[in-house]
TORPA-4810 file (N, C-alpha, C, O; in nm, 3 decimals):
<nodes>
NODE_1_11.960_10.183_11.531_11.844_10.193_11.618_11.852_10.091_11.731_11.881_9.973_11.707_M
NODE_2_11.826_10.134_11.850_11.821_10.043_11.964_11.688_9.969_11.960_11.582_10.030_11.949_V
NODE_3_11.695_9.836_11.968_11.574_9.755_11.964_11.538_9.715_12.106_11.622_9.666_12.182_V
NODE_4_11.414_9.736_12.140_11.367_9.705_12.274_11.287_9.576_12.272_11.274_9.511_12.168_Y
NODE_5_11.235_9.540_12.384_11.161_9.416_12.403_11.025_9.448_12.460_11.010_9.542_12.538_M
NODE_6_10.925_9.370_12.421_10.792_9.382_12.477_10.745_9.244_12.519_10.777_9.144_12.454_V
NODE_7_10.671_9.238_12.626_10.612_9.112_12.667_10.504_9.071_12.567_10.426_9.154_12.522_Q
NODE_8_10.501_8.943_12.533_10.400_8.892_12.441_10.260_8.930_12.486_10.177_8.970_12.404_L
NODE_9_10.233_8.919_12.613_10.101_8.950_12.666_10.064_9.096_12.640_9.950_9.126_12.605_E
NODE_10_10.161_9.188_12.658_10.135_9.330_12.634_10.116_9.358_12.486_10.029_9.437_12.448_A
NODE_11_10.194_9.295_12.402_10.181_9.312_12.257_10.045_9.263_12.211_9.978_9.330_12.132_L
NODE_12_10.005_9.148_12.260_9.876_9.091_12.221_9.761_9.179_12.268_9.666_9.202_12.193_L
NODE_13_9.768_9.227_12.390_9.661_9.312_12.443_9.648_9.439_12.359_9.537_9.482_12.329_E
NODE_14_9.760_9.498_12.321_9.756_9.619_12.241_9.698_9.591_12.102_9.610_9.665_12.057_Y
NODE_15_9.744_9.487_12.035_9.695_9.455_11.901_9.545_9.426_11.902_9.472_9.474_11.815_C
NODE_16_9.501_9.349_11.998_9.359_9.315_12.004_9.272_9.439_12.025_9.163_9.450_11.968_N
NODE_17_9.321_9.531_12.107_9.244_9.653_12.131_9.251_9.746_12.010_9.150_9.803_11.969_R
NODE_18_9.369_9.762_11.953_9.388_9.851_11.839_9.306_9.806_11.718_9.251_9.888_11.645_Y
NODE_19_9.297_9.673_11.698_9.223_9.620_11.583_9.078_9.586_11.615_9.005_9.540_11.528_L
NODE_20_9.036_9.607_11.739_8.896_9.590_11.781_8.844_9.449_11.751_8.737_9.432_11.693_R
NODE_21_8.922_9.350_11.790_8.887_9.213_11.751_8.755_9.167_11.811_8.689_9.081_11.752_V
NODE_22_8.716_9.220_11.924_8.591_9.177_11.987_8.468_9.216_11.908_8.359_9.165_11.935_D
NODE_23_8.482_9.304_11.810_8.368_9.349_11.731_8.339_9.258_11.612_8.241_9.279_11.540_E
NODE_24_8.423_9.155_11.591_8.411_9.073_11.471_8.376_8.929_11.503_8.428_8.869_11.597_F
NODE_25_8.286_8.875_11.422_8.261_8.731_11.420_8.330_8.679_11.295_8.285_8.704_11.183_R
NODE_26_8.438_8.607_11.313_8.526_8.572_11.202_8.523_8.422_11.176_8.457_8.346_11.246_D
NODE_27_8.598_8.382_11.072_8.607_8.241_11.035_8.726_8.172_11.100_8.751_8.054_11.075_Y
NODE_28_8.798_8.245_11.183_8.917_8.192_11.248_8.941_8.272_11.375_8.886_8.382_11.389_C
NODE_29_9.021_8.221_11.468_9.054_8.300_11.586_9.150_8.413_11.552_9.250_8.392_11.483_P
NODE_30_9.120_8.533_11.599_9.208_8.648_11.579_9.293_8.669_11.702_9.247_8.653_11.815_N
NODE_31_9.420_8.706_11.679_9.511_8.728_11.790_9.615_8.618_11.797_9.667_8.573_11.695_G
NODE_32_9.644_8.573_11.917_9.747_8.472_11.938_9.693_8.335_11.900_9.596_8.287_11.960_L
NODE_33_9.755_8.272_11.800_9.713_8.139_11.758_9.808_8.030_11.807_9.765_7.918_11.834_Q
NODE_34_9.936_8.063_11.818_10.035_7.969_11.874_10.124_8.048_11.969_10.179_8.151_11.930_V
NODE_35_10.137_8.002_12.091_10.215_8.073_12.193_10.361_8.031_12.191_10.392_7.912_12.193_E
NODE_36_10.450_8.130_12.186_10.593_8.104_12.192_10.654_8.172_12.312_10.596_8.172_12.421_G
NODE_37_10.773_8.229_12.294_10.845_8.290_12.405_10.772_8.412_12.459_10.695_8.477_12.387_K
NODE_38_10.796_8.443_12.586_10.723_8.549_12.654_10.773_8.688_12.616_10.698_8.786_12.630_A
NODE_39_10.897_8.700_12.569_10.954_8.830_12.536_10.978_8.840_12.385_11.034_8.750_12.324_E
NODE_40_10.934_8.952_12.327_10.940_8.971_12.183_11.032_9.088_12.150_11.013_9.199_12.199_I
NODE_41_11.133_9.061_12.066_11.220_9.166_12.013_11.208_9.177_11.861_11.216_9.286_11.805_K
NODE_42_11.189_9.064_11.795_11.192_9.059_11.650_11.064_8.995_11.597_11.025_8.886_11.639_T
NODE_43_10.997_9.066_11.504_10.874_9.016_11.443_10.893_9.007_11.292_10.947_9.098_11.229_I
NODE_44_10.849_8.896_11.235_10.841_8.881_11.090_10.694_8.893_11.051_10.609_8.829_11.112_I
NODE_45_10.664_8.976_10.951_10.528_8.986_10.901_10.518_8.923_10.763_10.614_8.921_10.687_T
NODE_46_10.400_8.872_10.732_10.374_8.812_10.603_10.224_8.801_10.582_10.147_8.818_10.676_G
NODE_47_10.183_8.772_10.461_10.040_8.762_10.432_9.982_8.633_10.488_9.877_8.634_10.551_V
NODE_48_10.051_8.522_10.466_10.000_8.390_10.502_10.107_8.311_10.575_10.225_8.315_10.539_T
NODE_49_10.067_8.239_10.678_10.162_8.162_10.760_10.194_8.028_10.693_10.167_7.922_10.749_A
NODE_50_10.251_8.035_10.574_10.292_7.916_10.500_10.419_7.858_10.560_10.487_7.924_10.640_S
NODE_51_10.452_7.735_10.522_10.575_7.674_10.572_10.697_7.753_10.527_10.795_7.764_10.601_Q
NODE_52_10.692_7.808_10.407_10.806_7.887_10.358_10.828_8.010_10.445_10.942_8.044_10.477_R
NODE_53_10.722_8.078_10.483_10.736_8.195_10.571_10.791_8.152_10.707_10.878_8.220_10.762_L
NODE_54_10.741_8.041_10.761_10.791_7.994_10.890_10.940_7.964_10.884_11.015_8.001_10.975_L
NODE_55_10.983_7.897_10.780_11.124_7.860_10.768_11.213_7.983_10.758_11.321_7.987_10.816_D
NODE_56_11.168_8.084_10.684_11.246_8.208_10.674_11.250_8.280_10.809_11.352_8.339_10.844_L
NODE_57_11.141_8.276_10.884_11.138_8.338_11.016_11.235_8.268_11.111_11.299_8.333_11.193_A
NODE_58_11.245_8.136_11.100_11.341_8.061_11.181_11.483_8.105_11.147_11.565_8.127_11.237_V
NODE_59_11.513_8.117_11.017_11.647_8.159_10.975_11.681_8.297_11.030_11.797_8.323_11.064_E
NODE_60_11.582_8.384_11.039_11.604_8.520_11.086_11.590_8.533_11.238_11.595_8.644_11.292_L
NODE_61_11.572_8.422_11.305_11.564_8.416_11.452_11.453_8.506_11.506_11.473_8.581_11.602_Q
NODE_62_11.337_8.498_11.443_11.223_8.578_11.485_11.166_8.524_11.616_11.172_8.404_11.644_A
NODE_63_11.113_8.615_11.696_11.042_8.577_11.818_10.894_8.557_11.792_10.828_8.481_11.863_D
NODE_64_10.841_8.626_11.690_10.699_8.617_11.659_10.678_8.638_11.510_10.757_8.704_11.443_A
NODE_65_10.571_8.580_11.460_10.528_8.597_11.322_10.388_8.658_11.325_10.301_8.611_11.398_I
NODE_66_10.368_8.763_11.246_10.240_8.833_11.240_10.188_8.823_11.097_10.256_8.864_11.003_L
NODE_67_10.067_8.767_11.080_10.013_8.744_10.947_9.866_8.785_10.939_9.801_8.811_11.040_V
NODE_68_9.817_8.790_10.815_9.675_8.812_10.789_9.601_8.678_10.785_9.492_8.665_10.840_H
NODE_69_9.660_8.579_10.719_9.600_8.446_10.707_9.676_8.348_10.797_9.787_8.308_10.765_H
NODE_70_9.615_8.311_10.907_9.676_8.216_10.998_9.613_8.079_10.986_9.596_8.027_10.875_G
NODE_71_9.580_8.019_11.099_9.534_7.880_11.103_9.397_7.868_11.169_9.336_7.967_11.210_Y
NODE_72_9.350_7.743_11.179_9.230_7.705_11.254_9.104_7.768_11.196_9.025_7.830_11.267_F
NODE_73_9.087_7.750_11.066_8.971_7.807_10.996_8.846_7.726_11.024_8.853_7.605_11.048_W
NODE_74_8.733_7.791_11.021_8.604_7.728_11.044_8.582_7.613_10.945_8.606_7.628_10.825_K
NODE_75_8.538_7.500_10.997_8.504_7.379_10.920_8.625_7.305_10.863_8.608_7.210_10.788_N
NODE_76_8.748_7.346_10.897_8.863_7.269_10.850_8.882_7.146_10.939_8.830_7.140_11.050_E
NODE_77_8.957_7.050_10.889_8.989_6.929_10.964_9.064_6.967_11.092_9.167_7.034_11.084_D
NODE_78_9.014_6.927_11.207_9.075_6.966_11.335_9.197_6.883_11.370_9.269_6.918_11.464_A
NODE_79_9.224_6.775_11.298_9.336_6.689_11.334_9.470_6.756_11.304_9.484_6.831_11.207_R
NODE_80_9.568_6.728_11.390_9.704_6.785_11.372_9.786_6.682_11.295_9.862_6.605_11.352_I
NODE_81_9.769_6.684_11.164_9.837_6.589_11.076_9.887_6.663_10.953_9.843_6.774_10.923_I
NODE_82_9.980_6.600_10.881_10.025_6.651_10.753_10.083_6.792_10.760_10.169_6.821_10.843_G
NODE_83_10.035_6.878_10.671_10.086_7.015_10.662_10.067_7.089_10.793_10.157_7.160_10.838_I
NODE_84_9.949_7.073_10.855_9.924_7.144_10.981_10.022_7.098_11.089_10.073_7.180_11.165_K
NODE_85_10.048_6.969_11.096_10.145_6.917_11.195_10.283_6.978_11.171_10.349_7.022_11.265_R
NODE_86_10.327_6.982_11.046_10.460_7.034_11.014_10.473_7.182_11.052_10.574_7.224_11.107_N
NODE_87_10.369_7.259_11.021_10.374_7.401_11.051_10.378_7.425_11.202_10.459_7.504_11.252_R
NODE_88_10.291_7.358_11.274_10.287_7.376_11.419_10.416_7.326_11.483_10.466_7.387_11.579_L
NODE_89_10.472_7.216_11.432_10.598_7.164_11.486_10.710_7.266_11.471_10.793_7.280_11.560_A
NODE_90_10.713_7.337_11.358_10.815_7.438_11.336_10.804_7.550_11.438_10.904_7.591_11.497_T
NODE_91_10.684_7.598_11.459_10.663_7.706_11.556_10.698_7.662_11.697_10.766_7.735_11.770_L
NODE_92_10.653_7.546_11.736_10.675_7.499_11.873_10.823_7.465_11.898_10.876_7.494_12.005_L
NODE_93_10.887_7.403_11.801_11.028_7.368_11.816_11.114_7.491_11.840_11.209_7.487_11.919_K
NODE_94_11.081_7.601_11.771_11.163_7.721_11.778_11.103_7.827_11.870_11.153_7.940_11.877_H
NODE_95_10.995_7.791_11.938_10.936_7.879_12.040_10.895_8.014_11.981_10.918_8.119_12.041_N
NODE_96_10.835_8.009_11.862_10.792_8.130_11.791_10.641_8.146_11.806_10.566_8.052_11.784_I
NODE_97_10.598_8.264_11.843_10.455_8.293_11.853_10.399_8.326_11.715_10.466_8.387_11.632_S
NODE_98_10.274_8.286_11.693_10.203_8.322_11.571_10.082_8.406_11.607_9.993_8.362_11.679_L
NODE_99_10.079_8.530_11.554_9.964_8.619_11.569_9.901_8.638_11.432_9.971_8.662_11.334_L
NODE_100_9.768_8.627_11.425_9.698_8.640_11.298_9.574_8.728_11.316_9.501_8.714_11.414_A
NODE_101_9.553_8.817_11.221_9.437_8.905_11.223_9.373_8.905_11.085_9.434_8.948_10.987_Y
NODE_102_9.251_8.856_11.077_9.183_8.839_10.950_9.089_8.958_10.923_9.136_9.062_10.877_H
NODE_103_8.961_8.945_10.948_8.867_9.055_10.921_8.904_9.185_10.993_8.887_9.293_10.934_L
NODE_104_8.953_9.181_11.117_8.991_9.307_11.181_9.098_9.384_11.103_9.100_9.507_11.106_P
NODE_105_9.186_9.311_11.035_9.290_9.379_10.957_9.237_9.425_10.822_9.287_9.523_10.767_L
NODE_106_9.137_9.358_10.768_9.073_9.408_10.647_9.004_9.542_10.672_9.012_9.634_10.590_D
NODE_107_8.938_9.552_10.787_8.845_9.662_10.811_8.907_9.785_10.876_8.845_9.891_10.875_A
NODE_108_9.027_9.774_10.930_9.081_9.882_11.012_9.098_10.011_10.932_9.144_10.009_10.818_H
NODE_109_9.061_10.122_10.992_9.059_10.251_10.922_9.196_10.315_10.909_9.211_10.412_10.834_A
NODE_110_9.298_10.265_10.980_9.432_10.325_10.972_9.533_10.234_10.902_9.614_10.281_10.822_E
NODE_111_9.530_10.104_10.933_9.630_10.012_10.877_9.565_9.896_10.802_9.632_9.798_10.771_V
NODE_112_9.436_9.904_10.774_9.364_9.793_10.714_9.401_9.770_10.568_9.452_9.860_10.500_G
NODE_113_9.374_9.650_10.521_9.401_9.616_10.381_9.326_9.707_10.285_9.381_9.749_10.183_N
NODE_114_9.200_9.738_10.316_9.121_9.821_10.224_9.173_9.964_10.218_9.180_10.023_10.110_N
NODE_115_9.209_10.020_10.332_9.264_10.155_10.334_9.399_10.159_10.262_9.427_10.252_10.187_V
NODE_116_9.481_10.058_10.286_9.613_10.056_10.223_9.602_10.039_10.071_9.682_10.097_9.997_E
NODE_117_9.505_9.961_10.025_9.485_9.949_9.881_9.445_10.083_9.821_9.494_10.121_9.715_L
NODE_118_9.356_10.154_9.888_9.315_10.287_9.841_9.434_10.381_9.831_9.444_10.458_9.735_A
NODE_119_9.524_10.376_9.928_9.642_10.463_9.925_9.729_10.432_9.804_9.779_10.524_9.738_R
NODE_120_9.747_10.305_9.774_9.834_10.269_9.664_9.773_10.302_9.528_9.845_10.326_9.431_R
NODE_121_9.641_10.303_9.522_9.574_10.338_9.397_9.534_10.485_9.392_9.470_10.529_9.296_L
NODE_122_9.572_10.561_9.494_9.546_10.704_9.500_9.397_10.735_9.486_9.357_10.825_9.412_N
NODE_123_9.315_10.658_9.557_9.171_10.680_9.558_9.138_10.784_9.665_9.189_10.777_9.776_I
NODE_124_9.053_10.879_9.630_9.021_10.991_9.717_8.879_10.979_9.773_8.798_10.899_9.726_Q
NODE_125_8.852_11.060_9.875_8.717_11.070_9.933_8.662_10.933_9.972_8.549_10.899_9.937_N
NODE_126_8.742_10.855_10.044_8.702_10.718_10.072_8.608_10.711_10.193_8.616_10.793_10.285_I
NODE_127_8.521_10.612_10.191_8.431_10.586_10.303_8.394_10.438_10.300_8.403_10.374_10.195_S
NODE_128_8.353_10.384_10.415_8.317_10.243_10.421_8.168_10.226_10.441_8.101_10.313_10.495_C
NODE_129_8.118_10.112_10.396_7.977_10.083_10.400_7.950_9.972_10.501_8.035_9.886_10.524_E
NODE_130_7.832_9.974_10.560_7.792_9.870_10.654_7.759_9.742_10.576_7.685_9.746_10.478_Q
NODE_131_7.815_9.630_10.621_7.785_9.500_10.562_7.729_9.411_10.672_7.805_9.345_10.742_Q
NODE_132_7.598_9.408_10.686_7.537_9.334_10.796_7.580_9.395_10.928_7.561_9.514_10.951_G
NODE_133_7.638_9.312_11.015_7.684_9.361_11.145_7.822_9.423_11.137_7.870_9.479_11.235_A
NODE_134_7.887_9.415_11.021_8.025_9.460_11.007_8.031_9.592_10.932_7.948_9.620_10.845_L
NODE_135_8.128_9.673_10.967_8.159_9.794_10.892_8.308_9.797_10.865_8.388_9.774_10.956_K
NODE_136_8.344_9.826_10.741_8.485_9.836_10.709_8.532_9.738_10.604_8.651_9.738_10.570_G
NODE_137_8.443_9.653_10.551_8.485_9.557_10.450_8.461_9.609_10.308_8.544_9.587_10.221_L
NODE_138_8.348_9.675_10.285_8.319_9.732_10.153_8.340_9.883_10.158_8.279_9.953_10.238_L
NODE_139_8.429_9.932_10.069_8.467_10.073_10.068_8.434_10.135_9.933_8.421_10.064_9.833_W
NODE_140_8.420_10.266_9.931_8.400_10.337_9.805_8.481_10.467_9.805_8.515_10.520_9.911_Q
NODE_141_8.509_10.517_9.685_8.584_10.642_9.670_8.592_10.680_9.524_8.521_10.624_9.440_G
NODE_142_8.680_10.775_9.494_8.688_10.829_9.358_8.833_10.847_9.314_8.922_10.873_9.396_E
NODE_143_8.855_10.831_9.187_8.982_10.871_9.127_8.984_11.022_9.110_8.879_11.085_9.094_L
NODE_144_9.102_11.080_9.113_9.113_11.226_9.096_9.057_11.268_8.961_8.987_11.368_8.950_I
NODE_145_9.090_11.189_8.857_9.041_11.220_8.722_8.987_11.092_8.659_9.041_10.985_8.682_S
NODE_146_8.880_11.102_8.581_8.828_10.984_8.512_8.933_10.926_8.418_9.017_10.998_8.363_P
NODE_147_8.928_10.794_8.400_9.021_10.729_8.309_8.951_10.612_8.242_8.843_10.571_8.285_C
NODE_148_9.012_10.558_8.138_8.955_10.441_8.073_8.987_10.317_8.155_9.072_10.320_8.244_T
NODE_149_8.917_10.209_8.125_8.941_10.084_8.197_9.083_10.033_8.173_9.145_9.980_8.265_A
NODE_150_9.133_10.048_8.052_9.270_10.005_8.024_9.371_10.087_8.103_9.469_10.032_8.154_D
NODE_151_9.348_10.216_8.113_9.437_10.301_8.191_9.436_10.262_8.339_9.540_10.257_8.404_E
NODE_152_9.318_10.234_8.391_9.308_10.196_8.531_9.370_10.058_8.555_9.431_10.035_8.659_F
NODE_153_9.354_9.968_8.460_9.416_9.837_8.471_9.568_9.850_8.479_9.632_9.779_8.557_S
NODE_154_9.625_9.938_8.399_9.769_9.960_8.404_9.809_10.023_8.537_9.915_9.990_8.592_R
NODE_155_9.726_10.112_8.589_9.754_10.173_8.719_9.759_10.068_8.829_9.848_10.071_8.915_Q
NODE_156_9.665_9.975_8.828_9.664_9.865_8.926_9.790_9.781_8.912_9.854_9.745_9.011_I
NODE_157_9.826_9.750_8.787_9.943_9.666_8.763_10.071_9.729_8.818_10.155_9.660_8.875_A
NODE_158_10.085_9.860_8.800_10.203_9.930_8.851_10.202_9.932_9.004_10.305_9.909_9.068_V
NODE_159_10.085_9.960_9.064_10.076_9.973_9.209_10.096_9.841_9.281_10.156_9.837_9.388_A
NODE_160_10.045_9.731_9.223_10.047_9.601_9.291_10.147_9.503_9.231_10.161_9.391_9.281_L
NODE_161_10.215_9.545_9.125_10.311_9.458_9.057_10.243_9.331_9.008_10.301_9.222_9.012_N
NODE_162_10.120_9.346_8.962_10.042_9.231_8.913_9.930_9.285_8.826_9.849_9.366_8.871_R
NODE_163_9.923_9.241_8.701_9.817_9.288_8.612_9.686_9.221_8.650_9.682_9.098_8.660_R
NODE_164_9.580_9.297_8.671_9.453_9.237_8.711_9.380_9.172_8.595_9.405_9.203_8.478_P
NODE_165_9.289_9.082_8.628_9.194_9.032_8.530_9.079_9.132_8.524_9.018_9.164_8.626_L
NODE_166_9.049_9.181_8.405_8.946_9.285_8.389_8.825_9.226_8.319_8.836_9.174_8.208_H
NODE_167_8.709_9.235_8.384_8.581_9.201_8.322_8.515_9.332_8.286_8.478_9.410_8.374_L
NODE_168_8.499_9.357_8.157_8.462_9.490_8.109_8.312_9.516_8.115_8.229_9.425_8.105_A
NODE_169_8.280_9.643_8.133_8.143_9.695_8.119_8.145_9.789_7.999_8.171_9.908_8.016_A
NODE_170_8.118_9.739_7.879_8.137_9.820_7.757_8.058_9.951_7.756_8.099_10.047_7.690_P
NODE_171_7.947_9.954_7.827_7.865_10.077_7.824_7.925_10.189_7.908_7.879_10.303_7.900_A
NODE_172_8.028_10.157_7.987_8.094_10.261_8.069_8.231_10.290_8.009_8.324_10.210_8.024_R
NODE_173_8.244_10.403_7.943_8.369_10.436_7.875_8.474_10.489_7.971_8.594_10.478_7.943_S
NODE_174_8.432_10.547_8.084_8.525_10.605_8.180_8.498_10.552_8.320_8.386_10.513_8.354_K
NODE_175_8.605_10.550_8.401_8.596_10.507_8.540_8.637_10.622_8.630_8.742_10.683_8.610_I
NODE_176_8.555_10.652_8.729_8.593_10.748_8.832_8.549_10.702_8.970_8.628_10.703_9.065_Q
NODE_177_8.423_10.662_8.982_8.373_10.618_9.113_8.396_10.468_9.130_8.361_10.388_9.043_K
NODE_178_8.455_10.432_9.243_8.498_10.294_9.267_8.444_10.239_9.398_8.415_10.314_9.491_L
NODE_179_8.432_10.107_9.403_8.414_10.035_9.530_8.514_9.922_9.531_8.559_9.877_9.425_A
NODE_180_8.551_9.875_9.649_8.649_9.767_9.658_8.639_9.695_9.793_8.594_9.751_9.893_W
NODE_181_8.683_9.571_9.792_8.702_9.491_9.913_8.810_9.390_9.880_8.796_9.312_9.786_C
NODE_182_8.917_9.390_9.956_9.033_9.307_9.925_9.002_9.159_9.947_8.905_9.123_10.013_T
NODE_183_9.089_9.075_9.889_9.080_8.931_9.913_8.977_8.861_9.826_8.962_8.892_9.708_G
NODE_184_8.906_8.766_9.885_8.807_8.688_9.812_8.668_8.744_9.828_8.579_8.677_9.881_G
NODE_185_8.647_8.866_9.782_8.522_8.938_9.806_8.447_8.967_9.677_8.377_9.068_9.668_A
NODE_186_8.460_8.880_9.577_8.383_8.898_9.456_8.233_8.891_9.482_8.153_8.939_9.401_Q
NODE_187_8.193_8.830_9.594_8.052_8.820_9.628_7.987_8.951_9.665_7.865_8.958_9.678_G
NODE_188_8.066_9.057_9.684_8.012_9.189_9.716_7.982_9.272_9.591_7.949_9.390_9.602_Y
NODE_189_7.994_9.213_9.474_7.979_9.290_9.350_7.842_9.356_9.341_7.832_9.473_9.302_L
NODE_190_7.736_9.285_9.376_7.603_9.344_9.365_7.584_9.459_9.464_7.524_9.560_9.431_E
NODE_191_7.637_9.443_9.586_7.629_9.553_9.684_7.708_9.673_9.635_7.666_9.788_9.655_Q
NODE_192_7.821_9.649_9.570_7.901_9.759_9.516_7.826_9.830_9.404_7.824_9.953_9.399_A
NODE_193_7.764_9.754_9.317_7.690_9.813_9.206_7.576_9.901_9.256_7.543_10.002_9.195_A
NODE_194_7.515_9.862_9.368_7.405_9.940_9.426_7.451_10.079_9.471_7.368_10.168_9.491_A
NODE_195_7.583_10.097_9.489_7.637_10.227_9.527_7.652_10.320_9.407_7.686_10.438_9.423_L
NODE_196_7.626_10.268_9.289_7.635_10.351_9.169_7.776_10.370_9.118_7.806_10.473_9.057_G
NODE_197_7.864_10.273_9.142_8.004_10.287_9.103_8.025_10.247_8.957_7.942_10.179_8.897_V
NODE_198_8.137_10.292_8.903_8.177_10.253_8.768_8.254_10.122_8.767_8.252_10.048_8.668_D
NODE_199_8.323_10.093_8.877_8.408_9.974_8.882_8.416_9.921_9.024_8.401_9.996_9.121_A
NODE_200_8.441_9.791_9.034_8.460_9.725_9.163_8.589_9.644_9.157_8.617_9.577_9.057_Y
NODE_201_8.667_9.650_9.266_8.796_9.581_9.274_8.792_9.482_9.389_8.749_9.517_9.499_I
NODE_202_8.837_9.361_9.365_8.862_9.267_9.473_8.982_9.181_9.434_9.054_9.212_9.339_S
NODE_203_9.003_9.073_9.507_9.120_8.992_9.479_9.094_8.877_9.384_9.175_8.850_9.296_G
NODE_204_8.981_8.809_9.402_8.954_8.688_9.326_8.834_8.706_9.234_8.769_8.811_9.234_E
NODE_205_8.806_8.601_9.157_8.696_8.605_9.062_8.634_8.465_9.055_8.704_8.365_9.068_V
NODE_206_8.503_8.459_9.034_8.431_8.334_9.016_8.365_8.333_8.879_8.355_8.436_8.813_S
NODE_207_8.320_8.216_8.837_8.257_8.204_8.705_8.140_8.299_8.690_8.125_8.364_8.586_E
NODE_208_8.057_8.308_8.793_7.938_8.392_8.782_7.969_8.541_8.787_7.885_8.623_8.753_Q
NODE_209_8.090_8.576_8.829_8.127_8.717_8.836_8.121_8.783_8.699_8.083_8.899_8.687_T
NODE_210_8.157_8.709_8.596_8.155_8.763_8.461_8.014_8.808_8.423_7.995_8.917_8.371_F
NODE_211_7.916_8.723_8.449_7.779_8.753_8.410_7.722_8.867_8.494_7.649_8.952_8.443_H
NODE_212_7.755_8.868_8.624_7.706_8.976_8.711_7.762_9.111_8.667_7.688_9.209_8.658_L
NODE_213_7.891_9.116_8.640_7.953_9.241_8.598_7.890_9.291_8.468_7.864_9.410_8.453_A
NODE_214_7.865_9.199_8.376_7.805_9.235_8.248_7.664_9.289_8.267_7.628_9.392_8.210_D
NODE_215_7.583_9.219_8.346_7.443_9.258_8.362_7.426_9.380_8.453_7.329_9.454_8.439_E
NODE_216_7.520_9.400_8.546_7.515_9.516_8.633_7.580_9.639_8.570_7.568_9.751_8.621_L
NODE_217_7.649_9.617_8.457_7.721_9.724_8.387_7.823_9.790_8.479_7.826_9.913_8.493_N
NODE_218_7.907_9.707_8.541_8.015_9.754_8.629_8.144_9.685_8.589_8.147_9.563_8.577_V
NODE_219_8.250_9.762_8.569_8.381_9.701_8.545_8.424_9.625_8.670_8.409_9.675_8.782_H
NODE_220_8.478_9.505_8.651_8.529_9.428_8.765_8.677_9.400_8.743_8.718_9.355_8.636_Y
NODE_221_8.756_9.427_8.846_8.900_9.401_8.841_8.937_9.302_8.951_8.926_9.333_9.069_F
NODE_222_8.980_9.184_8.912_9.032_9.085_9.006_9.183_9.105_9.014_9.256_9.062_8.925_A
NODE_223_9.228_9.169_9.119_9.367_9.214_9.128_9.457_9.120_9.208_9.574_9.150_9.230_A
NODE_224_9.403_9.006_9.251_9.484_8.909_9.324_9.457_8.911_9.474_9.465_9.016_9.537_G
NODE_225_9.425_8.795_9.531_9.399_8.788_9.675_9.524_8.829_9.753_9.518_8.913_9.842_H
NODE_226_9.636_8.769_9.718_9.762_8.801_9.787_9.801_8.946_9.763_9.837_9.017_9.856_H
NODE_227_9.793_8.990_9.638_9.838_9.125_9.604_9.757_9.232_9.675_9.812_9.331_9.723_A
NODE_228_9.625_9.214_9.682_9.541_9.318_9.745_9.551_9.315_9.897_9.512_9.412_9.963_T
NODE_229_9.604_9.206_9.954_9.611_9.196_10.099_9.755_9.189_10.151_9.782_9.136_10.258_E
NODE_230_9.846_9.245_10.073_9.987_9.246_10.113_10.025_9.364_10.201_10.132_9.363_10.262_S
NODE_231_9.940_9.466_10.208_9.985_9.592_10.264_9.934_9.622_10.404_9.997_9.698_10.477_Y
NODE_232_9.822_9.563_10.444_9.773_9.586_10.579_9.868_9.533_10.684_9.896_9.602_10.782_G
NODE_233_9.917_9.411_10.665_10.007_9.353_10.765_10.139_9.428_10.769_10.203_9.436_10.875_V
NODE_234_10.182_9.483_10.655_10.303_9.566_10.655_10.281_9.694_10.735_10.367_9.736_10.812_Q
NODE_235_10.165_9.756_10.714_10.134_9.880_10.787_10.121_9.853_10.936_10.168_9.932_11.018_A
NODE_236_10.059_9.741_10.973_10.047_9.706_11.114_10.185_9.680_11.173_10.214_9.724_11.285_L
NODE_237_10.270_9.610_11.101_10.405_9.585_11.148_10.484_9.713_11.170_10.555_9.726_11.269_G
NODE_238_10.472_9.807_11.076_10.541_9.935_11.091_10.487_10.012_11.212_10.563_10.077_11.284_A
NODE_239_10.357_10.004_11.233_10.296_10.070_11.348_10.351_10.013_11.478_10.384_10.088_11.570_H
NODE_240_10.361_9.881_11.487_10.411_9.817_11.608_10.560_9.846_11.628_10.606_9.862_11.741_L
NODE_241_10.634_9.851_11.518_10.777_9.883_11.528_10.797_10.020_11.589_10.885_10.039_11.673_A
NODE_242_10.714_10.116_11.548_10.725_10.251_11.603_10.678_10.261_11.746_10.738_10.332_11.827_G
NODE_243_10.571_10.191_11.778_10.514_10.202_11.912_10.602_10.135_12.017_10.622_10.189_12.125_R
NODE_244_10.656_10.017_11.984_10.732_9.940_12.082_10.882_9.937_12.054_10.957_9.876_12.130_F
NODE_245_10.926_10.003_11.945_11.067_10.006_11.905_11.121_9.864_11.889_11.227_9.829_11.943_E
NODE_246_11.046_9.784_11.814_11.085_9.646_11.785_11.148_9.639_11.646_11.132_9.730_11.565_L
NODE_247_11.220_9.531_11.622_11.270_9.502_11.488_11.162_9.425_11.413_11.129_9.312_11.450_A
NODE_248_11.107_9.485_11.309_11.000_9.423_11.232_11.042_9.418_11.085_11.083_9.519_11.028_V
NODE_249_11.032_9.299_11.026_11.070_9.281_10.886_10.958_9.210_10.813_10.905_9.110_10.861_Q
NODE_250_10.922_9.262_10.695_10.819_9.197_10.614_10.885_9.105_10.513_10.986_9.140_10.453_H
NODE_251_10.827_8.987_10.495_10.872_8.892_10.394_10.755_8.865_10.299_10.649_8.819_10.341_I
NODE_252_10.776_8.895_10.172_10.673_8.871_10.072_10.700_8.738_10.003_10.781_8.729_9.911_D
NODE_253_10.632_8.634_10.050_10.643_8.502_9.986_10.557_8.505_9.861_10.435_8.520_9.871_V
NODE_254_10.616_8.490_9.745_10.543_8.506_9.618_10.421_8.415_9.610_10.427_8.297_9.644_F
NODE_255_10.311_8.474_9.566_10.188_8.400_9.543_10.116_8.468_9.427_10.074_8.583_9.442_N
NODE_256_10.098_8.401_9.312_10.036_8.464_9.196_9.885_8.473_9.204_9.822_8.532_9.116_P
NODE_257_9.824_8.414_9.308_9.677_8.409_9.316_9.623_8.537_9.379_9.502_8.551_9.395_V
</nodes>
C-alpha cells in the first residue's frame, strides 16, 4: 500500500469535526495536546499516553500518537515535573504530535468506545440516552437470546480477553436487556437501572456499587477500564487510515485495570 501524507492541521480539523468536540465540556483538552511535525505519515494509536507507549512510538518512528487518555486533566498539578516532564520531553525531543479524544470518543455513534463494545458483545437494538447536556455516554440494547449471568460473564471474558468482576442480582435468573458505559462509569448504575435493564456494564467498580446493584436488583459487570475502552481508538485509527491513506498501527500496552 502506498502511504500518503497529511498536514497536521488538516488531520486535526477533520478529527475535531468528525468527533464533534465542540459539543463537549470535558475534563481535559480534546484534540491536539502536544504539537510535533507539520506532516503526518505514520500514527500510533493506544488507550493511554503512557511513557511505555511513547517509547514504542519513538522506536516505530511515528509522526503522531492518537489516544483516548491524554494529558492536562482538570485539577491536576500544572507543574511540568517528574512523570509529566519525562513524557513531554519524549514527545518534544522526537517532534511527535499527541492527539487525545476523551468524551467525544466515548460518545461517537460510529467509532465510539460504547458502540465498539456493543459490537464485540453482539448487543442488538442499541440506542443512547441523554445524560444532562451530553448524549452518547449511557447506552442500552439487548442480547439476541437471554442467558444466565455466568454465561454472559464468559461472553465478556472471551470478547475482551479479561474476565469481569460480577456483582450478582440473585432475583434475576436471566439477562437480556442491558445498559453500559465504558471506563469509570459505575456512577451511572442508578440511571441504568431506571431504564429497566437486567444488567449494567462499565469498566470500574466502587465499594458502594455492590450495595446499589443488590438493592436495585441489577447485575453489574466491571469489565475493566482499559479493556472496555480499547476499541474506540482502534476504530478511529482505522477510519483515519482509510480516509487519508496513512500508516496507522495500534499498540496495546497491557493494563489489568
